[in-house]
Each structure stands twice: as C-alpha cells, then as structure tokens.
N, CA and C atoms as an extended XYZ file, in Angstrom:
537
Properties=species:S:1:pos:R:3:atomname:S:1:resname:S:1:resid:I:1 pbc="F F F"
N       -92.124       23.298       -0.217 N   MET     1
C       -92.031       23.404       -1.669 CA  MET     1
C       -93.048       24.423       -2.159 C   MET     1
N       -92.680       25.159       -3.173 N   PHE     2
C       -93.528       26.138       -3.836 CA  PHE     2
C       -94.709       25.429       -4.488 C   PHE     2
N       -95.928       25.964       -4.311 N   SER     3
C       -97.108       25.318       -4.884 CA  SER     3
C       -98.032       26.356       -5.505 C   SER     3
N       -98.624       25.976       -6.631 N   VAL     4
C       -99.570       26.872       -7.300 CA  VAL     4
C      -100.975       26.285       -7.284 C   VAL     4
N      -101.264       25.366       -6.373 N   SER     5
C      -102.610       24.824       -6.299 CA  SER     5
C      -103.541       25.842       -5.644 C   SER     5
N      -104.823       25.683       -5.933 N   ASN     6
C      -105.861       26.596       -5.457 CA  ASN     6
C      -105.588       28.038       -5.878 C   ASN     6
N      -105.221       28.176       -7.132 N   THR     7
C      -104.965       29.474       -7.727 CA  THR     7
C      -106.140       29.835       -8.614 C   THR     7
N      -106.573       31.083       -8.523 N   THR     8
C      -107.695       31.552       -9.333 CA  THR     8
C      -107.182       32.513      -10.390 C   THR     8
N      -107.637       32.291      -11.612 N   ILE     9
C      -107.290       33.148      -12.747 CA  ILE     9
C      -108.596       33.638      -13.371 C   ILE     9
N      -108.638       34.900      -13.729 N   THR    10
C      -109.794       35.442      -14.431 CA  THR    10
C      -109.454       35.521      -15.907 C   THR    10
N      -110.310       34.929      -16.727 N   LEU    11
C      -110.127       34.926      -18.176 CA  LEU    11
C      -111.471       35.225      -18.815 C   LEU    11
N      -111.493       36.255      -19.637 N   ASN    12
C      -112.728       36.682      -20.318 CA  ASN    12
C      -113.873       36.900      -19.334 C   ASN    12
N      -113.561       37.475      -18.171 N   GLY    13
C      -114.585       37.810      -17.185 CA  GLY    13
C      -115.056       36.660      -16.318 C   GLY    13
N      -114.470       35.482      -16.480 N   LYS    14
C      -114.874       34.324      -15.671 CA  LYS    14
C      -113.682       33.841      -14.853 C   LYS    14
N      -113.944       33.481      -13.605 N   ASP    15
C      -112.903       32.980      -12.724 CA  ASP    15
C      -112.794       31.465      -12.852 C   ASP    15
N      -111.525       31.004      -12.966 N   TYR    16
C      -111.224       29.571      -13.028 CA  TYR    16
C      -110.230       29.250      -11.932 C   TYR    16
N      -110.382       28.063      -11.358 N   VAL    17
C      -109.518       27.636      -10.265 CA  VAL    17
C      -108.665       26.462      -10.730 C   VAL    17
N      -107.371       26.532      -10.436 N   TRP    18
C      -106.464       25.401      -10.609 CA  TRP    18
C      -106.293       24.787       -9.223 C   TRP    18
N      -106.725       23.542       -9.053 N   ASP    19
C      -106.666       22.905       -7.733 CA  ASP    19
C      -105.421       22.044       -7.550 C   ASP    19
N      -104.512       22.146       -8.482 N   GLY    20
C      -103.303       21.330       -8.422 CA  GLY    20
C      -103.390       20.120       -9.329 C   GLY    20
N      -104.595       19.823       -9.807 N   ARG    21
C      -104.824       18.684      -10.694 CA  ARG    21
C      -105.622       19.039      -11.936 C   ARG    21
N      -106.519       20.012      -11.809 N   ARG    22
C      -107.380       20.346      -12.938 CA  ARG    22
C      -107.923       21.762      -12.786 C   ARG    22
N      -108.460       22.272      -13.891 N   TRP    23
C      -109.120       23.566      -13.910 CA  TRP    23
C      -110.628       23.349      -13.779 C   TRP    23
N      -111.293       24.284      -13.084 N   TYR    24
C      -112.758       24.283      -13.042 CA  TYR    24
C      -113.242       25.712      -12.802 C   TYR    24
N      -114.493       25.950      -13.163 N   GLY    25
C      -115.084       27.266      -12.955 CA  GLY    25
C      -115.283       27.528      -11.474 C   GLY    25
N      -114.924       28.742      -11.017 N   ALA    26
C      -115.013       29.075       -9.592 CA  ALA    26
C      -116.457       29.087       -9.111 C   ALA    26
N      -117.387       29.425       -9.970 N   ARG    27
C      -118.791       29.497       -9.555 CA  ARG    27
C      -119.579       28.235       -9.882 C   ARG    27
N      -119.316       27.647      -11.049 N   ASP    28
C      -120.136       26.508      -11.479 CA  ASP    28
C      -119.442       25.154      -11.308 C   ASP    28
N      -118.159       25.155      -10.991 N   TYR    29
C      -117.370       23.931      -10.770 CA  TYR    29
C      -117.260       23.044      -12.012 C   TYR    29
N      -117.624       23.577      -13.157 N   LEU    30
C      -117.541       22.811      -14.403 CA  LEU    30
C      -116.156       22.942      -15.012 C   LEU    30
N      -115.708       21.862      -15.642 N   GLU    31
C      -114.430       21.896      -16.347 CA  GLU    31
C      -114.601       22.722      -17.618 C   GLU    31
N      -113.700       23.668      -17.831 N   PRO    32
C      -113.828       24.500      -19.040 CA  PRO    32
C      -113.450       23.725      -20.292 C   PRO    32
N      -113.839       24.252      -21.464 N   PRO    33
C      -113.445       23.597      -22.721 CA  PRO    33
C      -111.927       23.604      -22.905 C   PRO    33
N      -111.453       22.690      -23.754 N   GLU    34
C      -110.013       22.531      -23.995 CA  GLU    34
C      -109.355       23.849      -24.417 C   GLU    34
N      -110.030       24.642      -25.228 N   SER    35
C      -109.447       25.906      -25.690 CA  SER    35
C      -109.183       26.861      -24.521 C   SER    35
N      -110.070       26.883      -23.546 N   ILE    36
C      -109.889       27.723      -22.361 CA  ILE    36
C      -108.778       27.149      -21.478 C   ILE    36
N      -108.767       25.825      -21.326 N   ILE    37
C      -107.722       25.182      -20.523 CA  ILE    37
C      -106.341       25.514      -21.086 C   ILE    37
N      -106.206       25.493      -22.404 N   CYS    38
C      -104.910       25.835      -23.028 CA  CYS    38
C      -104.496       27.261      -22.680 C   CYS    38
N      -105.432       28.188      -22.734 N   LYS    39
C      -105.126       29.580      -22.404 CA  LYS    39
C      -104.757       29.725      -20.930 C   LYS    39
N      -105.496       29.041      -20.070 N   LEU    40
C      -105.185       29.098      -18.637 CA  LEU    40
C      -103.807       28.521      -18.347 C   LEU    40
N      -103.499       27.402      -18.991 N   ASN    41
C      -102.178       26.790      -18.800 CA  ASN    41
C      -101.072       27.723      -19.266 C   ASN    41
N      -101.297       28.424      -20.381 N   MET    42
C      -100.283       29.365      -20.870 CA  MET    42
C      -100.079       30.504      -19.875 C   MET    42
N      -101.156       30.995      -19.286 N   LEU    43
C      -101.036       32.063      -18.293 CA  LEU    43
C      -100.286       31.601      -17.040 C   LEU    43
N      -100.461       30.351      -16.696 N   MET    44
C       -99.830       29.806      -15.488 CA  MET    44
C       -98.446       29.220      -15.737 C   MET    44
N       -98.032       29.122      -16.970 N   GLU    45
C       -96.771       28.445      -17.302 CA  GLU    45
C       -95.577       28.934      -16.480 C   GLU    45
N       -95.367       30.236      -16.306 N   PRO    46
C       -94.213       30.654      -15.495 CA  PRO    46
C       -94.271       30.122      -14.059 C   PRO    46
N       -95.458       30.044      -13.504 N   TYR    47
C       -95.623       29.532      -12.143 CA  TYR    47
C       -95.414       28.022      -12.099 C   TYR    47
N       -95.963       27.327      -13.115 N   PHE    48
C       -95.754       25.884      -13.197 CA  PHE    48
C       -94.261       25.570      -13.345 C   PHE    48
N       -93.575       26.332      -14.201 N   ALA    49
C       -92.146       26.097      -14.431 CA  ALA    49
C       -91.353       26.286      -13.140 C   ALA    49
N       -91.675       27.330      -12.381 N   ALA    50
C       -90.981       27.573      -11.116 CA  ALA    50
C       -91.246       26.436      -10.131 C   ALA    50
N       -92.491       25.966      -10.067 N   GLN    51
C       -92.829       24.854       -9.180 CA  GLN    51
C       -92.073       23.591       -9.600 C   GLN    51
N       -92.043       23.331      -10.882 N   ASP    52
C       -91.405       22.116      -11.397 CA  ASP    52
C       -89.896       22.129      -11.154 C   ASP    52
N       -89.264       23.284      -11.321 N   GLU    53
C       -87.818       23.375      -11.122 CA  GLU    53
C       -87.427       23.147       -9.674 C   GLU    53
N       -88.355       23.403       -8.758 N   ALA    54
C       -88.058       23.202       -7.332 CA  ALA    54
C       -88.040       21.720       -6.965 C   ALA    54
N       -88.569       20.875       -7.827 N   ILE    55
C       -88.604       19.440       -7.543 CA  ILE    55
C       -87.251       18.838       -7.896 C   ILE    55
N       -86.679       18.114       -6.953 N   THR    56
C       -85.366       17.514       -7.182 CA  THR    56
C       -85.402       15.987       -7.183 C   THR    56
N       -86.443       15.389       -6.649 N   LYS    57
C       -86.534       13.929       -6.580 CA  LYS    57
C       -87.203       13.382       -7.838 C   LYS    57
N       -86.524       12.483       -8.545 N   PRO    58
C       -87.091       11.926       -9.776 CA  PRO    58
C       -88.477       11.307       -9.597 C   PRO    58
N       -88.725       10.643       -8.462 N   GLN    59
C       -90.032       10.016       -8.254 CA  GLN    59
C       -91.139       11.063       -8.150 C   GLN    59
N       -90.829       12.204       -7.550 N   GLU    60
C       -91.803       13.295       -7.484 CA  GLU    60
C       -92.037       13.887       -8.873 C   GLU    60
N       -90.969       13.972       -9.667 N   MET    61
C       -91.104       14.467      -11.046 CA  MET    61
C       -92.031       13.565      -11.852 C   MET    61
N       -91.826       12.260      -11.726 N   ILE    62
C       -92.632       11.306      -12.483 CA  ILE    62
C       -94.083       11.342      -12.020 C   ILE    62
N       -94.280       11.431      -10.732 N   SER    63
C       -95.641       11.503      -10.191 CA  SER    63
C       -96.366       12.733      -10.733 C   SER    63
N       -95.702       13.870      -10.731 N   LEU    64
C       -96.305       15.089      -11.253 CA  LEU    64
C       -96.451       15.024      -12.774 C   LEU    64
N       -95.532       14.366      -13.451 N   ALA    65
C       -95.649       14.197      -14.908 CA  ALA    65
C       -96.916       13.423      -15.250 C   ALA    65
N       -97.197       12.352      -14.511 N   LYS    66
C       -98.418       11.577      -14.750 CA  LYS    66
C       -99.654       12.431      -14.485 C   LYS    66
N       -99.613       13.175      -13.420 N   GLN    67
C      -100.745       14.026      -13.038 CA  GLN    67
C      -100.984       15.106      -14.091 C   GLN    67
N       -99.916       15.764      -14.543 N   THR    68
C      -100.089       16.846      -15.512 CA  THR    68
C      -100.458       16.320      -16.898 C   THR    68
N      -100.021       15.094      -17.217 N   ARG    69
C      -100.450       14.465      -18.474 CA  ARG    69
C      -101.964       14.320      -18.467 C   ARG    69
N      -102.507       13.850      -17.350 N   GLU    70
C      -103.958       13.662      -17.246 CA  GLU    70
C      -104.690       15.004      -17.285 C   GLU    70
N      -104.019       16.072      -16.844 N   ALA    71
C      -104.624       17.408      -16.864 CA  ALA    71
C      -104.487       18.071      -18.226 C   ALA    71
N      -103.888       17.375      -19.191 N   GLY    72
C      -103.742       17.925      -20.535 CA  GLY    72
C      -102.554       18.849      -20.713 C   GLY    72
N      -101.651       18.868      -19.756 N   GLN    73
C      -100.465       19.715      -19.837 CA  GLN    73
C       -99.306       18.881      -20.365 C   GLN    73
N       -99.380       18.537      -21.650 N   LEU    74
C       -98.416       17.597      -22.218 CA  LEU    74
C       -96.981       18.114      -22.218 C   LEU    74
N       -96.795       19.355      -22.576 N   GLU    75
C       -95.427       19.883      -22.607 CA  GLU    75
C       -94.820       19.906      -21.212 C   GLU    75
N       -95.620       20.262      -20.240 N   ARG    76
C       -95.146       20.250      -18.854 CA  ARG    76
C       -94.833       18.817      -18.417 C   ARG    76
N       -95.745       17.911      -18.724 N   ALA    77
C       -95.534       16.502      -18.370 CA  ALA    77
C       -94.271       15.973      -19.034 C   ALA    77
N       -94.083       16.332      -20.281 N   LEU    78
C       -92.906       15.884      -21.022 CA  LEU    78
C       -91.629       16.444      -20.412 C   LEU    78
N       -91.653       17.703      -20.042 N   ARG    79
C       -90.472       18.330      -19.421 CA  ARG    79
C       -90.116       17.618      -18.111 C   ARG    79
N       -91.118       17.332      -17.301 N   LEU    80
C       -90.874       16.640      -16.024 CA  LEU    80
C       -90.377       15.219      -16.238 C   LEU    80
N       -91.016       14.497      -17.162 N   ALA    81
C       -90.626       13.099      -17.410 CA  ALA    81
C       -89.212       13.024      -17.986 C   ALA    81
N       -88.853       13.966      -18.843 N   ARG    82
C       -87.484       13.976      -19.394 CA  ARG    82
C       -86.457       14.214      -18.292 C   ARG    82
N       -86.753       15.138      -17.393 N   ARG    83
C       -85.828       15.388      -16.283 CA  ARG    83
C       -85.671       14.151      -15.416 C   ARG    83
N       -86.781       13.487      -15.125 N   ALA    84
C       -86.723       12.276      -14.301 CA  ALA    84
C       -85.934       11.184      -15.012 C   ALA    84
N       -86.146       11.057      -16.317 N   PHE    85
C       -85.449       10.028      -17.086 CA  PHE    85
C       -83.951       10.325      -17.168 C   PHE    85
N       -83.585       11.599      -17.256 N   GLN    86
C       -82.164       11.965      -17.248 CA  GLN    86
C       -81.525       11.576      -15.916 C   GLN    86
N       -82.285       11.716      -14.839 N   ALA    87
C       -81.767       11.363      -13.518 CA  ALA    87
C       -81.736        9.845      -13.298 C   ALA    87
N       -82.661        9.129      -13.922 N   CYS    88
C       -82.774        7.669      -13.743 CA  CYS    88
C       -82.902        6.981      -15.105 C   CYS    88
N       -81.853        7.016      -15.918 N   PRO    89
C       -81.962        6.492      -17.279 CA  PRO    89
C       -82.121        4.976      -17.374 C   PRO    89
N       -81.910        4.261      -16.296 N   ASN    90
C       -82.034        2.798      -16.327 CA  ASN    90
C       -83.290        2.295      -15.637 C   ASN    90
N       -84.187        3.213      -15.268 N   ASP    91
C       -85.416        2.821      -14.584 CA  ASP    91
C       -86.532        2.610      -15.603 C   ASP    91
N       -86.988        1.369      -15.774 N   PRO    92
C       -88.018        1.113      -16.787 CA  PRO    92
C       -89.356        1.765      -16.462 C   PRO    92
N       -89.656        1.982      -15.183 N   GLY    93
C       -90.899        2.657      -14.816 CA  GLY    93
C       -90.913        4.105      -15.287 C   GLY    93
N       -89.804        4.783      -15.079 N   THR    94
C       -89.665        6.162      -15.548 CA  THR    94
C       -89.730        6.198      -17.068 C   THR    94
N       -89.085        5.241      -17.697 N   ALA    95
C       -89.102        5.161      -19.159 CA  ALA    95
C       -90.514        4.925      -19.682 C   ALA    95
N       -91.285        4.102      -18.993 N   ALA    96
C       -92.658        3.825      -19.424 CA  ALA    96
C       -93.514        5.084      -19.375 C   ALA    96
N       -93.354        5.874      -18.331 N   VAL    97
C       -94.109        7.125      -18.230 CA  VAL    97
C       -93.697        8.081      -19.343 C   VAL    97
N       -92.395        8.241      -19.535 N   LEU    98
C       -91.909        9.123      -20.599 CA  LEU    98
C       -92.405        8.654      -21.959 C   LEU    98
N       -92.316        7.370      -22.230 N   SER    99
C       -92.772        6.822      -23.506 CA  SER    99
C       -94.257        7.089      -23.715 C   SER    99
N       -95.058        6.893      -22.677 N   GLY   100
C       -96.494        7.143      -22.786 CA  GLY   100
C       -96.811        8.600      -23.070 C   GLY   100
N       -96.083        9.488      -22.431 N   ILE   101
C       -96.303       10.919      -22.665 CA  ILE   101
C       -95.877       11.289      -24.079 C   ILE   101
N       -94.766       10.752      -24.535 N   LEU   102
C       -94.319       11.009      -25.910 CA  LEU   102
C       -95.362       10.533      -26.916 C   LEU   102
N       -95.944        9.376      -26.672 N   ARG   103
C       -96.974        8.855      -27.568 CA  ARG   103
C       -98.188        9.780      -27.563 C   ARG   103
N       -98.604       10.214      -26.388 N   LYS   104
C       -99.763       11.106      -26.292 CA  LYS   104
C       -99.489       12.439      -26.982 C   LYS   104
N       -98.223       12.839      -27.001 N   ALA   105
C       -97.820       14.092      -27.658 CA  ALA   105
C       -97.565       13.891      -29.156 C   ALA   105
N       -97.967       12.730      -29.683 N   GLN   106
C       -97.813       12.422      -31.111 CA  GLN   106
C       -96.350       12.353      -31.534 C   GLN   106
N       -95.523       11.769      -30.684 N   ARG   107
C       -94.100       11.591      -30.966 CA  ARG   107
C       -93.718       10.112      -30.840 C   ARG   107
N       -94.329        9.247      -31.677 N   PRO   108
C       -94.101        7.807      -31.520 CA  PRO   108
C       -92.663        7.375      -31.788 C   PRO   108
N       -91.957        8.066      -32.674 N   GLU   109
C       -90.565        7.698      -32.944 CA  GLU   109
C       -89.719        7.866      -31.695 C   GLU   109
N       -89.929        8.980      -30.990 N   GLU   110
C       -89.174        9.223      -29.758 CA  GLU   110
C       -89.578        8.222      -28.674 C   GLU   110
N       -90.872        7.903      -28.610 N   ALA   111
C       -91.339        6.908      -27.637 CA  ALA   111
C       -90.686        5.561      -27.901 C   ALA   111
N       -90.555        5.215      -29.171 N   LEU   112
C       -89.926        3.951      -29.530 CA  LEU   112
C       -88.448        3.947      -29.153 C   LEU   112
N       -87.766        5.071      -29.339 N   GLU   113
C       -86.358        5.170      -28.947 CA  GLU   113
C       -86.195        4.902      -27.451 C   GLU   113
N       -87.098        5.452      -26.643 N   VAL   114
C       -87.043        5.206      -25.200 CA  VAL   114
C       -87.308        3.730      -24.934 C   VAL   114
N       -88.329        3.183      -25.558 N   GLY   115
C       -88.683        1.782      -25.351 CA  GLY   115
C       -87.611        0.809      -25.813 C   GLY   115
N       -86.922        1.161      -26.886 N   ASP   116
C       -85.889        0.274      -27.424 CA  ASP   116
C       -84.786       -0.011      -26.405 C   ASP   116
N       -84.527        0.924      -25.523 N   ARG   117
C       -83.486        0.721      -24.504 CA  ARG   117
C       -83.850       -0.392      -23.532 C   ARG   117
N       -85.156       -0.736      -23.474 N   PHE   118
C       -85.636       -1.718      -22.492 CA  PHE   118
C       -86.277       -2.925      -23.161 C   PHE   118
N       -85.989       -3.127      -24.429 N   ARG   119
C       -86.643       -4.203      -25.186 CA  ARG   119
C       -86.360       -5.574      -24.593 C   ARG   119
N       -85.241       -5.740      -23.910 N   ASP   120
C       -84.910       -7.040      -23.316 CA  ASP   120
C       -85.308       -7.147      -21.845 C   ASP   120
N       -86.019       -6.157      -21.352 N   SER   121
C       -86.429       -6.208      -19.950 CA  SER   121
C       -87.680       -7.069      -19.805 C   SER   121
N       -88.106       -7.259      -18.589 N   SER   122
C       -89.351       -7.989      -18.342 CA  SER   122
C       -90.390       -7.070      -17.708 C   SER   122
N       -90.174       -5.763      -17.832 N   TYR   123
C       -91.105       -4.784      -17.264 CA  TYR   123
C       -92.217       -4.523      -18.273 C   TYR   123
N       -93.387       -5.079      -17.987 N   LYS   124
C       -94.488       -5.067      -18.952 CA  LYS   124
C       -94.948       -3.671      -19.389 C   LYS   124
N       -95.027       -2.669      -18.500 N   PRO   125
C       -95.503       -1.359      -18.970 CA  PRO   125
C       -94.632       -0.731      -20.068 C   PRO   125
N       -93.314       -0.832      -19.955 N   ILE   126
C       -92.475       -0.245      -21.005 CA  ILE   126
C       -92.574       -1.059      -22.287 C   ILE   126
N       -92.699       -2.374      -22.167 N   LEU   127
C       -92.833       -3.204      -23.364 CA  LEU   127
C       -94.181       -2.971      -24.037 C   LEU   127
N       -95.211       -2.753      -23.249 N   THR   128
C       -96.531       -2.452      -23.811 CA  THR   128
C       -96.505       -1.098      -24.506 C   THR   128
N       -95.861       -0.122      -23.897 N   SER   129
C       -95.749        1.193      -24.519 CA  SER   129
C       -94.944        1.109      -25.813 C   SER   129
N       -93.919        0.286      -25.795 N   ARG   130
C       -93.120        0.082      -27.015 CA  ARG   130
C       -93.998       -0.528      -28.112 C   ARG   130
N       -94.813       -1.523      -27.760 N   ALA   131
C       -95.717       -2.138      -28.737 CA  ALA   131
C       -96.711       -1.108      -29.272 C   ALA   131
N       -97.215       -0.253      -28.396 N   ALA   132
C       -98.155        0.784      -28.824 CA  ALA   132
C       -97.489        1.788      -29.767 C   ALA   132
N       -96.234        2.132      -29.480 N   ALA   133
C       -95.503        3.040      -30.376 CA  ALA   133
C       -95.301        2.394      -31.741 C   ALA   133
N       -95.024        1.099      -31.754 N   LEU   134
C       -94.904        0.382      -33.034 CA  LEU   134
C       -96.233        0.420      -33.788 C   LEU   134
N       -97.343        0.316      -33.060 N   CYS   135
C       -98.659        0.452      -33.696 CA  CYS   135
C       -98.827        1.856      -34.282 C   CYS   135
N       -98.442        2.863      -33.518 N   ASP   136
C       -98.544        4.245      -34.001 CA  ASP   136
C       -97.807        4.415      -35.321 C   ASP   136
N       -96.717        3.671      -35.466 N   LEU   137
C       -95.891        3.748      -36.668 CA  LEU   137
C       -96.315        2.717      -37.729 C   LEU   137
N       -97.401        1.992      -37.424 N   GLU   138
C       -97.952        0.973      -38.324 CA  GLU   138
C       -96.953       -0.137      -38.643 C   GLU   138
N       -96.160       -0.482      -37.669 N   ARG   139
C       -95.212       -1.598      -37.777 CA  ARG   139
C       -95.841       -2.790      -37.045 C   ARG   139
N       -96.895       -3.311      -37.667 N   TRP   140
C       -97.797       -4.261      -37.027 CA  TRP   140
C       -97.129       -5.578      -36.640 C   TRP   140
N       -96.284       -6.114      -37.495 N   ASP   141
C       -95.667       -7.406      -37.171 CA  ASP   141
C       -94.743       -7.285      -35.957 C   ASP   141
N       -93.986       -6.192      -35.873 N   GLU   142
C       -93.121       -5.979      -34.708 CA  GLU   142
C       -93.953       -5.737      -33.449 C   GLU   142
N       -95.040       -4.997      -33.612 N   ALA   143
C       -95.925       -4.729      -32.478 CA  ALA   143
C       -96.519       -6.032      -31.944 C   ALA   143
N       -96.913       -6.920      -32.854 N   LEU   144
C       -97.477       -8.199      -32.443 CA  LEU   144
C       -96.447       -9.034      -31.672 C   LEU   144
N       -95.230       -9.085      -32.164 N   ARG   145
C       -94.179       -9.829      -31.452 CA  ARG   145
C       -93.964       -9.243      -30.052 C   ARG   145
N       -93.972       -7.905      -29.972 N   GLN   146
C       -93.733       -7.258      -28.684 CA  GLN   146
C       -94.876       -7.529      -27.711 C   GLN   146
N       -96.122       -7.429      -28.169 N   ILE   147
C       -97.237       -7.630      -27.246 CA  ILE   147
C       -97.355       -9.102      -26.856 C   ILE   147
N       -96.969      -10.000      -27.742 N   ARG   148
C       -96.937      -11.422      -27.366 CA  ARG   148
C       -95.906      -11.660      -26.266 C   ARG   148
N       -94.793      -10.939      -26.316 N   GLN   149
C       -93.789      -11.036      -25.256 CA  GLN   149
C       -94.382      -10.563      -23.930 C   GLN   149
N       -95.155       -9.483      -23.981 N   VAL   150
C       -95.802       -8.967      -22.765 CA  VAL   150
C       -96.716      -10.033      -22.164 C   VAL   150
N       -97.531      -10.663      -23.025 N   PHE   151
C       -98.433      -11.707      -22.524 CA  PHE   151
C       -97.646      -12.898      -21.979 C   PHE   151
N       -96.550      -13.252      -22.627 N   ALA   152
C       -95.731      -14.374      -22.157 CA  ALA   152
C       -95.145      -14.072      -20.779 C   ALA   152
N       -94.662      -12.865      -20.587 N   ILE   153
C       -94.111      -12.462      -19.289 CA  ILE   153
C       -95.194      -12.545      -18.216 C   ILE   153
N       -96.416      -12.217      -18.598 N   GLY   154
C       -97.530      -12.254      -17.656 CA  GLY   154
C       -98.174      -13.621      -17.515 C   GLY   154
N       -97.540      -14.652      -18.037 N   GLY   155
C       -98.095      -15.995      -17.934 CA  GLY   155
C       -99.376      -16.152      -18.740 C   GLY   155
N       -99.448      -15.437      -19.868 N   GLY   156
C      -100.629      -15.498      -20.726 CA  GLY   156
C      -101.674      -14.448      -20.386 C   GLY   156
N      -101.421      -13.687      -19.330 N   ARG   157
C      -102.364      -12.649      -18.922 CA  ARG   157
C      -101.801      -11.275      -19.268 C   ARG   157
N      -102.721      -10.356      -19.457 N   GLY   158
C      -102.322       -8.980      -19.715 CA  GLY   158
C      -103.166       -8.034      -18.885 C   GLY   158
N      -102.917       -6.757      -19.065 N   ASP   159
C      -103.723       -5.742      -18.405 CA  ASP   159
C      -104.541       -5.007      -19.461 C   ASP   159
N      -105.282       -4.014      -19.042 N   GLU   160
C      -106.158       -3.286      -19.959 CA  GLU   160
C      -105.373       -2.688      -21.130 C   GLU   160
N      -104.245       -2.087      -20.832 N   GLU   161
C      -103.447       -1.440      -21.879 CA  GLU   161
C      -102.932       -2.452      -22.893 C   GLU   161
N      -102.439       -3.585      -22.420 N   SER   162
C      -101.917       -4.582      -23.356 CA  SER   162
C      -103.028       -5.151      -24.229 C   SER   162
N      -104.229       -5.315      -23.683 N   PHE   163
C      -105.344       -5.793      -24.502 CA  PHE   163
C      -105.786       -4.746      -25.515 C   PHE   163
N      -105.680       -3.465      -25.160 N   LEU   164
C      -105.988       -2.412      -26.132 CA  LEU   164
C      -105.011       -2.469      -27.309 C   LEU   164
N      -103.738       -2.679      -26.993 N   VAL   165
C      -102.738       -2.786      -28.057 CA  VAL   165
C      -103.019       -4.023      -28.911 C   VAL   165
N      -103.292       -5.148      -28.253 N   TRP   166
C      -103.613       -6.389      -28.972 CA  TRP   166
C      -104.782       -6.163      -29.926 C   TRP   166
N      -105.858       -5.563      -29.425 N   ASN   167
C      -107.041       -5.323      -30.264 CA  ASN   167
C      -106.746       -4.366      -31.411 C   ASN   167
N      -105.894       -3.412      -31.162 N   ARG   168
C      -105.501       -2.476      -32.222 CA  ARG   168
C      -104.754       -3.205      -33.341 C   ARG   168
N      -103.872       -4.111      -32.970 N   ILE   169
C      -103.118       -4.888      -33.967 CA  ILE   169
C      -104.065       -5.778      -34.764 C   ILE   169
N      -104.965       -6.465      -34.061 N   ILE   170
C      -105.895       -7.389      -34.722 CA  ILE   170
C      -106.804       -6.625      -35.681 C   ILE   170
N      -107.249       -5.445      -35.284 N   ALA   171
C      -108.121       -4.652      -36.145 CA  ALA   171
C      -107.402       -4.158      -37.387 C   ALA   171
N      -106.129       -3.822      -37.253 N   ALA   172
C      -105.376       -3.255      -38.375 CA  ALA   172
C      -104.735       -4.309      -39.253 C   ALA   172
N      -104.336       -5.425      -38.662 N   ALA   173
C      -103.599       -6.441      -39.426 CA  ALA   173
C      -104.015       -7.852      -38.993 C   ALA   173
N      -105.267       -8.228      -39.213 N   PRO   174
C      -105.730       -9.540      -38.751 CA  PRO   174
C      -104.988      -10.711      -39.406 C   PRO   174
N      -104.444      -10.486      -40.584 N   GLU   175
C      -103.718      -11.546      -41.280 CA  GLU   175
C      -102.477      -12.012      -40.526 C   GLU   175
N      -101.979      -11.196      -39.613 N   LEU   176
C      -100.793      -11.566      -38.841 CA  LEU   176
C      -101.056      -12.731      -37.888 C   LEU   176
N      -102.293      -12.915      -37.504 N   LEU   177
C      -102.618      -14.011      -36.582 CA  LEU   177
C      -102.456      -15.374      -37.243 C   LEU   177
N      -102.483      -15.416      -38.570 N   ASP   178
C      -102.331      -16.668      -39.296 CA  ASP   178
C      -100.884      -17.124      -39.345 C   ASP   178
N       -99.975      -16.246      -38.973 N   LYS   179
C       -98.540      -16.568      -39.074 CA  LYS   179
C       -98.065      -17.304      -37.852 C   LYS   179
C-alpha cells in the first residue's frame, strides 16, 4: 500500500516530519502550532488523498479515520469515516466513529442523524455519541433519556465518555434530575 509516513516538508525554512500519526519538527521534535499543522496538512493533502483512496477495507478506513481525527485532520477523518460507513451502513461501531468525527467537526445535526439509525441498538458507544450530539444541540431532556439508556445497558455502569455526557447534562440542566 502507498504510504506517506516519514515524509519531510520544509515550511518557512523549517523542516517538519509527518510520521504517519503526527507532525513534529525535524530538529527539535516539538509539535508545531495548530496554524502550522493546518498548512502542512494542506500541502500533503494530495498525498493523503492518494493514500486514502488506495484503502479498500472498511476496517482500515475506520482505523485511519480515528488516527487522523486525533492528528487534527478532521476533513480527512470525515472522508474516511463516510466511506467506511457507506460500505458498512449497519455497523454501529463504524457509525460511532463517524458520529464522533462529525461532532468534533461541529456538525451535531449530522452526528444525530447517524446516531438516530441506531437508537434501538444496545451498542453503548453510538448511543453515547447520540446523547452527546443531543447535548450539542441543547436537547437536554432527550440527552438525559439517552444516557440513562446507556447506563442501563451497562448494568448501571458507564465509561469515561458516558460520564462526561452525564456531567454535561447535569451542569446544563440540573432540574431534569428531579423528574
């Protein structure tokens, strides 16, 4: 497979290395500021696009989507996650990744649309992402019902993400707990 890892780009007289996961300075190994990372990503976009198009397995697409999301390449992550979701539209794991990327890209309505397809599932990550999207849209009562479902599926237990959503709801709409 075509790979663009360990690629060096010179920008404004400084060399930066893309190691396949992140950018860093070739001499100082420090992560550059977000503004520089954006410019580097734009310069590498044709290479990233060619690498991404060579991927045919949805699981590899999703894995790279998660990795590129963490690297701040949201549009790339979104493109990969959408392709994977088109290939596996009934997979709640793929949907959860896509929903999370949509939320990070400030597209909560689209994230909710993805989550709505799995509202009756028992897959906690997609339901948690759906609850978080409802929070993004300030639909607190629906978010509370959704996160309570997540806790019920988990036998009263949740994970870090579900507790973050719970705390967000309580902070924004504490009166809902009285209902």
